[in-house]
DRENVEXMI-246728 format. One record per residue (C-alpha): residue number from 1; residue in three letters; x, y, z. Coordinates in Angstrom, 3 decimals. Layout:
BEGIN
{resi:NUM	resn:ALA	east:X	north:Y	up:Z}
...
// end
This chain:
BEGIN
{resi:1	resn:UNK	east:15.769	north:-7.434	up:12.813}
{resi:2	resn:UNK	east:12.575	north:-6.604	up:14.624}
{resi:3	resn:UNK	east:9.568	north:-4.549	up:13.639}
{resi:4	resn:UNK	east:10.334	north:-2.165	up:16.484}
{resi:5	resn:UNK	east:13.786	north:-1.254	up:15.186}
{resi:6	resn:UNK	east:12.253	north:0.347	up:12.098}
{resi:7	resn:UNK	east:14.030	north:-1.927	up:9.631}
{resi:8	resn:UNK	east:11.968	north:-3.341	up:6.833}
{resi:9	resn:UNK	east:11.876	north:-6.943	up:5.689}
{resi:10	resn:UNK	east:14.495	north:-8.100	up:3.227}
{resi:11	resn:UNK	east:12.632	north:-11.219	up:2.126}
{resi:12	resn:UNK	east:8.997	north:-12.170	up:1.983}
{resi:13	resn:UNK	east:7.687	north:-15.733	up:1.956}
{resi:14	resn:UNK	east:4.670	north:-16.169	up:-0.270}
{resi:15	resn:UNK	east:3.513	north:-19.478	up:1.134}
{resi:16	resn:UNK	east:3.745	north:-23.130	up:0.206}
{resi:17	resn:UNK	east:6.064	north:-23.806	up:-2.685}
{resi:18	resn:UNK	east:7.249	north:-20.199	up:-2.851}
{resi:19	resn:UNK	east:6.698	north:-17.721	up:-5.661}
{resi:20	resn:UNK	east:7.915	north:-18.170	up:-9.203}
{resi:21	resn:UNK	east:8.612	north:-15.710	up:-11.967}
{resi:22	resn:UNK	east:6.033	north:-15.138	up:-14.682}
{resi:23	resn:UNK	east:8.479	north:-13.940	up:-17.275}
{resi:24	resn:UNK	east:11.096	north:-11.380	up:-18.081}
{resi:25	resn:UNK	east:8.700	north:-8.452	up:-17.733}
{resi:26	resn:UNK	east:7.812	north:-9.420	up:-14.160}
{resi:27	resn:UNK	east:11.461	north:-9.898	up:-13.259}
{resi:28	resn:UNK	east:12.466	north:-6.551	up:-14.785}
{resi:29	resn:UNK	east:9.663	north:-4.726	up:-12.967}
{resi:30	resn:UNK	east:10.696	north:-6.224	up:-9.635}
{resi:31	resn:UNK	east:14.340	north:-5.326	up:-10.246}
{resi:32	resn:UNK	east:13.311	north:-1.735	up:-10.896}
{resi:33	resn:UNK	east:11.039	north:-1.449	up:-7.867}
{resi:34	resn:UNK	east:13.115	north:-3.265	up:-5.255}
{resi:35	resn:UNK	east:16.647	north:-3.866	up:-6.471}
{resi:36	resn:UNK	east:17.983	north:-5.020	up:-3.074}
{resi:37	resn:UNK	east:15.082	north:-7.276	up:-2.044}
{resi:38	resn:UNK	east:14.376	north:-9.201	up:-5.195}
{resi:39	resn:UNK	east:15.651	north:-12.705	up:-4.951}
{resi:40	resn:UNK	east:15.727	north:-15.775	up:-2.801}
{resi:41	resn:UNK	east:18.809	north:-17.299	up:-4.377}
{resi:42	resn:UNK	east:18.123	north:-17.000	up:-8.089}
{resi:43	resn:UNK	east:14.341	north:-17.131	up:-7.753}
{resi:44	resn:UNK	east:12.391	north:-13.846	up:-7.830}
{resi:45	resn:UNK	east:10.534	north:-13.215	up:-4.578}
{resi:46	resn:UNK	east:7.446	north:-11.914	up:-6.392}
{resi:47	resn:UNK	east:5.284	north:-13.693	up:-8.964}
{resi:48	resn:UNK	east:4.065	north:-10.549	up:-10.738}
{resi:49	resn:UNK	east:4.871	north:-6.827	up:-10.782}
{resi:50	resn:UNK	east:1.770	north:-5.860	up:-8.774}
{resi:51	resn:UNK	east:2.989	north:-8.015	up:-5.858}
{resi:52	resn:UNK	east:6.272	north:-6.094	up:-5.840}
{resi:53	resn:UNK	east:4.332	north:-2.831	up:-6.023}
{resi:54	resn:UNK	east:2.186	north:-3.826	up:-3.019}
{resi:55	resn:UNK	east:5.346	north:-4.655	up:-1.086}
{resi:56	resn:UNK	east:6.998	north:-1.388	up:-2.146}
{resi:57	resn:UNK	east:3.932	north:0.656	up:-1.139}
{resi:58	resn:UNK	east:3.893	north:-0.902	up:2.330}
{resi:59	resn:UNK	east:7.598	north:-0.178	up:2.782}
{resi:60	resn:UNK	east:7.270	north:3.402	up:1.492}
{resi:61	resn:UNK	east:4.277	north:4.235	up:3.693}
{resi:62	resn:UNK	east:5.965	north:2.769	up:6.765}
{resi:63	resn:UNK	east:9.174	north:4.682	up:6.038}
{resi:64	resn:UNK	east:7.120	north:7.897	up:5.847}
{resi:65	resn:UNK	east:5.780	north:7.161	up:9.323}
{resi:66	resn:UNK	east:2.162	north:6.533	up:8.313}
{resi:67	resn:UNK	east:2.137	north:3.288	up:10.295}
{resi:68	resn:UNK	east:4.527	north:1.129	up:12.287}
{resi:69	resn:UNK	east:5.548	north:-2.424	up:11.457}
{resi:70	resn:UNK	east:3.519	north:-3.732	up:14.436}
{resi:71	resn:UNK	east:0.453	north:-1.905	up:13.047}
{resi:72	resn:UNK	east:1.190	north:-3.395	up:9.627}
{resi:73	resn:UNK	east:1.568	north:-6.888	up:11.041}
{resi:74	resn:UNK	east:-1.763	north:-6.571	up:12.846}
{resi:75	resn:UNK	east:-3.587	north:-5.325	up:9.734}
{resi:76	resn:UNK	east:-2.085	north:-8.115	up:7.606}
{resi:77	resn:UNK	east:-2.943	north:-10.749	up:10.227}
{resi:78	resn:UNK	east:-6.540	north:-9.486	up:10.289}
{resi:79	resn:UNK	east:-6.774	north:-9.740	up:6.498}
{resi:80	resn:UNK	east:-5.386	north:-13.269	up:6.447}
{resi:81	resn:UNK	east:-7.633	north:-14.403	up:9.310}
{resi:82	resn:UNK	east:-10.715	north:-12.989	up:7.590}
{resi:83	resn:UNK	east:-9.770	north:-14.686	up:4.316}
{resi:84	resn:UNK	east:-9.206	north:-18.020	up:6.018}
{resi:85	resn:UNK	east:-12.536	north:-17.717	up:7.834}
{resi:86	resn:UNK	east:-14.129	north:-17.178	up:4.410}
{resi:87	resn:UNK	east:-12.543	north:-20.330	up:3.010}
{resi:88	resn:UNK	east:-9.238	north:-19.099	up:1.525}
{resi:89	resn:UNK	east:-7.145	north:-22.285	up:1.300}
{resi:90	resn:UNK	east:-3.973	north:-20.267	up:2.082}
{resi:91	resn:UNK	east:-1.846	north:-21.798	up:-0.665}
{resi:92	resn:UNK	east:0.260	north:-18.667	up:-1.078}
{resi:93	resn:UNK	east:-1.274	north:-17.399	up:-4.305}
{resi:94	resn:UNK	east:-3.507	north:-14.930	up:-2.441}
{resi:95	resn:UNK	east:-0.831	north:-13.658	up:-0.046}
{resi:96	resn:UNK	east:-0.264	north:-10.308	up:-1.736}
{resi:97	resn:UNK	east:-3.997	north:-9.771	up:-2.089}
{resi:98	resn:UNK	east:-3.933	north:-9.738	up:1.699}
{resi:99	resn:UNK	east:-1.137	north:-7.146	up:1.554}
{resi:100	resn:UNK	east:-3.324	north:-4.931	up:-0.616}
{resi:101	resn:UNK	east:-6.278	north:-5.436	up:1.741}
{resi:102	resn:UNK	east:-4.103	north:-4.494	up:4.719}
{resi:103	resn:UNK	east:-2.869	north:-1.380	up:2.888}
{resi:104	resn:UNK	east:-6.457	north:-0.383	up:2.095}
{resi:105	resn:UNK	east:-7.421	north:-0.884	up:5.742}
{resi:106	resn:UNK	east:-4.536	north:1.221	up:7.054}
{resi:107	resn:UNK	east:-4.966	north:4.008	up:4.494}
{resi:108	resn:UNK	east:-8.697	north:4.118	up:5.204}
{resi:109	resn:UNK	east:-7.952	north:4.571	up:8.908}
{resi:110	resn:UNK	east:-5.502	north:7.364	up:8.087}
{resi:111	resn:UNK	east:-8.052	north:9.119	up:5.884}
{resi:112	resn:UNK	east:-10.735	north:8.784	up:8.532}
{resi:113	resn:UNK	east:-8.365	north:10.216	up:11.119}
{resi:114	resn:UNK	east:-7.488	north:13.168	up:8.876}
{resi:115	resn:UNK	east:-3.855	north:12.106	up:8.560}
{resi:116	resn:UNK	east:-3.861	north:11.977	up:4.748}
// end
């Protein structure tokens, strides 16, 4: 799979140690949002429902053609680089915050360009 082929990721690494579930509610929410991309073995890929929602929003917006995966990767890389420059220890717990920041950046560009 490549970003250019239009396929979306089937797994997401959340950093050192990997994500863990925070309870049945989180697991149920993830199952509802992304039934085919939920688990790495028996371990949920997302720690909390909002992480799954951030992932689902990125996938949905890309599938609607609002940005490409290379554009997404660039926006996410910029968010992570800025966080690291500000002292983020990059332990994985802030990973999906960077997803949300990248989504905000891309949507802001779309609004500014009159595409939304």
